Structure formats: structure tokens, C-alpha cells
N, C-alpha and C positions, 0 to 999 in steps of 0.2 A: 673770734668766729666760731670756734668749737664750743665755747661756753654758751653762745646764743642758741646753737643747734641743740645742745643737750637740754637746755631749759625748755625749749619748744617741744621736744620729744617727751619730756617728763610731764609737761602740762597736758599734752594730748592723751597720754596714758592715764593720767588722773581723771580726765574728763570721761574717758571710757569706763573707768572703774565706778565712777559715780552714777553713770547712766545705766549700765548693764549689771553691775555688781561684780564682786571678786570671783574669778574663776568662770565667768559666764562664757568667755570666748572659748575656753578649753572645753566646756561642756556642750558647745554648739557645733562641734566638728561633725563632719558627715559620717564618721565611723560610729557615732552614737545616736541612733535613730530614736531612742526613747527619751532624749533630753527635752527640756522645755525652754522657751525663749523665742525672741523674734527671728532667730536663724534656724528654726526647727525645720527638718527635712521630712516632707510627707511622701511616702511611697506612691508611685503612680503606676497605673496599669499600662500606660504607653511605653514605659521603659522597664523591662524585666530586670529583676535583681540578679546579681552575680555572686556566686556561680548559679546557673539555672538549675531548677529542681529536676530531679531525675524522673523521667516519664517511663512507665512500664509499657514495653512493647507487646505485641500479640503473643500469646502463649502457644508457640508452635512446638509440638512434641512428636516423637516417633509413634507411628500408628501401631507398631508391634510391641515395643517395650514400654512406651509411655514416658521415656526420659527426654529431657530437653537437649537440643543440639548445642554443641560446643566445638572448640578447636580440635579436640581429640575425638569427637563424635559428630562427624560431618553429616550434613543433610543430603540425601539423594532422593530422586523421584523415580518411582517404579515405571518402567516403560509400558507395562500392561494395565495396571489399575490407576496410574497417575497419582498415587498417594505418596506422602513424604515418609521416608524411612532413614534410619541412621546407617552408618557403614557396617555395624555389626549385625543388623537385621536384614541386610540385603546382600545379593550375590552379584558379582560382576561377571559379565559374559560378553567379550568382544566389544568393549566400549559401551555396553548397555548394562543397566542396573535393573534387577528384578528383586522384589521382596521374596522372603522365604516361602510364603504361601503360593504366590504365582509360579515361583521356580519349581516347587513341589509338584503342582498340577501340570506344568509344562513338561516335566520329565516323563509323565505317564502317557504323553501324546494323546490325551483325552480318549483313551480306550476304556470301555466300560469295565472289563475285568480288573484293570489296574486301578481305576477310580474306586471300585468297591473295596479295595484293600486299604485305602486311606482312612484316616480317622474322621469322625463326624465333625469334630471342631474345625478341622482343616477345610473341609468342604463348605461348612457354614461361614468360616472366615473369608473364603474366596468369594462367596456370594455377597457378603456384607460389604466387602471392599468395592464392589461394583453396584452398591445400592439396590441389590435385588432382595426383596423380602422373603424370609424363610419361615414365616409363621404357620403356613399351611402344610409344611413338610412334617410328616409324622415318622417316616421310616428313612433309613439311609438310602434306599433306592430312589426315594423322591428327590433327595438332594442331588444324587448323581444325574437323574433325568433333568433337573433344573440346570445343572452345570452344563450338560451337553446341549440343552436348548439355548442357553445364553451364549455358549460358544458358537453355535450355528448362526445366531443373529449378529454376533460381533466378530465374525471371522475376518472382516475387511480391515485389519489393523495395518499400520504403516510399516510393519516389519516384512521384509522379503522372505522368500522361501529358503534362501541360502542361510540367512542368519538364524532362522528357526531350526533348520536341520542341524546346523553346527552347534547351536546352543543345547539342543536335546541330546547330542552325542557326548557332551561333557558331563562328568560326574564330580561335583565338588565335595569336599570333606564335610561341609556343613550339612548338605543334603543327606549324605550317607550316615553320619553319626546321629542326626536328630530324628529321622523318620524311618529309615530302613535299616534297623539294627540287624535284621535277619539276613541281609544281603552281604556280599563280599566286602572286606574292609576297603578304605580309600586307596590303599596301595594297589588294589587290583586293577587290571586293565579294562578298557571299555568293552573289549570283545568278551571277556569273561562275564562282565555284568549283563550284557545283552543275552548271552547264552543261558544265564540263570533265569532271566525274565522269560525266555521261551520255554524253559523246563517248567517253571511255575505255571505258565499259561496252559501248557498241555496237561499238567496234573489237575488244574482247576476244571478243564473241559471234561476230563475222564470222570472226575467226581460228580459233575453235574449230570453226565449221561447215565452213570450208575444210579444216581438218585431218581432220575426220571423213570428208568426202567422198573425200579422197585415200587415207585408210586403207581405205575400202570398195573403192575401185577397185583398189588394190594387192592386197587380200585376194581379190577375184574373179580377178585374174590369177594369183595364186599357187595358187588352187584348180584352175584349168584346167591349169597346167603342173606341179602338184605331183608327180604320178606319173611324169612324164617326167624330172624332176630327180632323183627317188629312183633311178630306173633308171640314169641317167647316172652317179650317184655309185658305184653298185655295180659298174659295168662298168669294168674297168681298161684295156680295149683299145678306147676309143671311136674313135680315128682309123682303126684297121683295120676296125672295123665300118662306119664311114661309107663307106669305099672298097668294102667288100663290098656295101653297099646300092646304091651307084651301079652296080656291075657287075650286080647282080641286076635292077635296073630296066631296064638295057640288054638283058639276056638274056631277061627275062620281062616283056614289055610288058603282059601281062594283069593284073598287079598294079596296083591303083589307087594313083596318086601323091597323090591328094587326102586320103587318110586319114592322120592323124598317127600312129596306132598300129596295129600289126598285129593282125589278128583271125583266129580259127579259121575263119571263113567265107570268108576270102580264099584258103584252100588248096583246090585242086581235086584234088590227088593227094598221095601220100606222097613222091613224088620232089621236090616243091617244098620240103619241109621241110629237105632237105640243103643247099639253096642259100640258106637264110635266115641272117641275121646273129645274133649272140648277143643283141643288143638286141631284135630282133623275137621271138626265141624266148622271152625273158623276159617281153615284153609279152603274148604269147599265154598263157603260164602264169599270169601275174598276173591277167589278165582272167577266167580260168577258175578262180581260187582254188586253184591248184596251187602248193605250196611248193617252191622250188628253192634254198633256202639252203645245202643240202649239196652242191650241184653245183659242181665245180671245173673241169670240162672241158666243151667244147662238145658232145661226143658224148652226154654225160649229159642235157643239155637237149634234144637231138634225140630221144633215146629217150623222154623224157617227153612231148614234143609228138606223136610218132608214136603212143604209147599213148593219148593224149588224143584224137587224130584218129580212131583205130580205134574207140574206145568211143563217140565221138559218132556215127559212121556206124552202129554197131550199135543205138544208141538210136533213131536215126531210122527204121531198118528195123523195129525192134520196135514203134515208135509207129505205123507204117503198118499193121502186122498187127493191133494192138490196136484200131485204128479200125474194123476189120471186125467185131470181137467186142466191141461196146460193152456187151453185157449181162453179160459175165463180170466178176466182181469180182477185181481184182488188187491185192495188198497192196504191190506195188512201185511203184505210181503216186504221184506227188506229191500230198500232201494239200491243197495250195493251188490249183494249176491243174488237177490231175487229168488232165494230158496227158503230161508228161514223166516219166521214170523217176527214182526217188529215188537221187541220186548225190551228196548233200551232207550233211555232219554239222555241226550247230550247236554251237559252243563258247560257254560252258564246260559246258553241261548234257550234251552228247553225244548228243542225239536226232537220228535220221535220219528226217525226215518230209517233206522238200521236195527239189525239184530245185535245181540250181545257180543258175538265174535267180531263182527265188523265195527262195532262201536268202539271197542278198545283199541282198534288200529287207526282210528281217525284222529288226525291232528287238527282238523278244522271242520266245521259243519258244512255239509254239501249244499245246504240251502242258503244260509246267510254268510258263510265264509268266516264265521267267528271262531276264535281259538277255543278248542275243546279242553276244558280243565280236567274233566273226568267223565266217565260213562257209568250210569247207574242202572241196574236191572230193575224193572218194574213188574208188578204182578197185576193181572187182570182181575177186576172185581166181578 
């Protein structure tokens, strides 16, 4: 019986060797996909290979440091900006997590003096975390205004007032060491930290008040000496004019030395005009709204002052005559004071309704209500 079974098995193995060849069965095993033969295994898309290929997940990193999250670097979501941060870049406050940027601005209570002390990059990062564009901001004050404006729009957060007040009162070591090195160390109490903030705020207000007072004083001084400085810049021969003024004061003691600027009323005759300096001539023309921009020589200024003086004398004479004829209606009288002659044109409208004294006080034309840029003295032909 055994001999028959053995011969049958041998004949079967010999038949397989003749059909498939020696070693064909061993080469057609499932573990060798590159083999050839009738028992070749073709990979199919319906059945994935084992072990499965590793697929790359979404690259989620910390918004602050840019490192990937791991077991030792856990992911936390900021309760203010709703962004992902690691445990090292966020601060825990009563079961709430805030990033370092939001925590920094939260500690300032969004007060303008405190926000102005922060760095520009912190303010910009706070706005970028909330998808607020900062391209139009050129100064630090613009960023502070944008933060306050965004804070006013998004004040309806889910945090209650108790959690906000308690979180603001805590001072973490990260906040103290990273951003406020000038403040007290982390071991200081909350009361000492608040007292230092109040002292710094009072110092800041006193400095601002002192600066404003100094600016006002300098502005008043500039307003008083503005016209003199403009005239000095236009005059190329200031030294010669000063010498002429000294000689004029010695020769004509009648001129008042107390007045800083020359006036048309200082002249008693036309002969005095020739002895005046270029600076005094320009001052007289400027005070009477006469343009002298095209004058290159002194004799041109003298001619304009002579013409102005003559016209002023004629106006005074005509004024004395008109005082005797008050009942007569005269169209050449000033419509404001009704005393002097109309000798001024208002720009840009071009109306002539006032005298020179009234024209320089007008802010708008009494006829068309247009804004008066300047008043120019005119001469009668």
C-alpha cells in the first residue's frame, strides 16, 4: 500500500516538473511579485498592499515659532485670535489659553498710553492674527488707532467680565521677561506692578503737557517774527540795509526807534522815502498789500512807495471833503466802514467793495461769500 502511494506521488511530481519546469513552484509564490509563470500575481487597485504607504498629514505648525506639534509640544487654540499655538508660545489663564501677542495687549487693558509703549512688530502681529491689513499704516500711532478700532468692533467676545479682569490682574513670568524688561521682576507683587504703571502714566502725561506748552510758546514767537523772517530771506543785502538804517536814524531822529516795522504813517514827506532802506520799503509795501515780487532794484520800490504815499494823501483829502457832503451817495466808498475809498480787490472772486484796512480783515467776500485768499491794494489810473 505504501509503495503504491509513493509511486503515485513521484509520478505526480515528475509531471509537474515536466509541465512547469524545475523550481517553478518556488518562484511563483506570492512573496515574489516579480516572477513569471502561470501563477504570476498581479497587484490590483482594489486591494491595497500591506503595509500601507505612509500618507503625509496636513502641515500644522505653531503660528509663533513655526515648529510642528508633538507630544512635548502640544497644540493649543488661543481664545482671542482662534489660532493654533504650542504650549511654549501660549499663556494659561484660568483654563483659558492665549498666545503671547494677545496676552501682551490684554495686559495693557487697551489704553492708548500703554499701547504706545509696545513694539511695532507686536502691534502688527496682533492685527495680522485677526486678518486686519496693515499696509496703509505708516506710523506707530496708525497701528494703535487700528487696534483700538478693531477692539471696539470685536468687543462682543465670549469672555465674561470676571475672567477678563482676573486675567489682566495676573502677571506671568513670560510676559515680564520678554516684553517689559524695565518693569519689576516676576517675583514682584501685583500691587507693586500696578503702582509702577500708574507712576509711568503720570510721568508720560507731565512730559506731554510740558511739550505742548513749549510748542505753544514757540508758535507764538514764530507768529510775531514770521513776517520779519520772510522779509530777511528775500533781501540779499541785509548788512548794507542795516548800515543804511543806522545812518537814517542818526540823520532823521524824528523816526521812531521803538517800532519794529516801518509804516506809511511814519513818513511826513516824499523826501524821506529816498533815505529809507530796502527792508523798510518792503515792509511798507507788505503792510499795505502791494506786491513787489517783480522789483529788482531799489528805485522800483521807491517809486511804488511814492505812489502809495501820494494816493494815501489824496484819499485823506477826499475823505475830508466827503465828510462835508454826507448826504451825497458815493459808490467809491468802502461798503464796510463807509469812510475810506475803495482801493482793494479781494481774491479769488475779484470784487472791489472794501478799503485796504477792511479788506485784510475779511475772511469771505460780502457779495459772493467766497473765501478770501488775500487782499491786494490797487492804484487808480
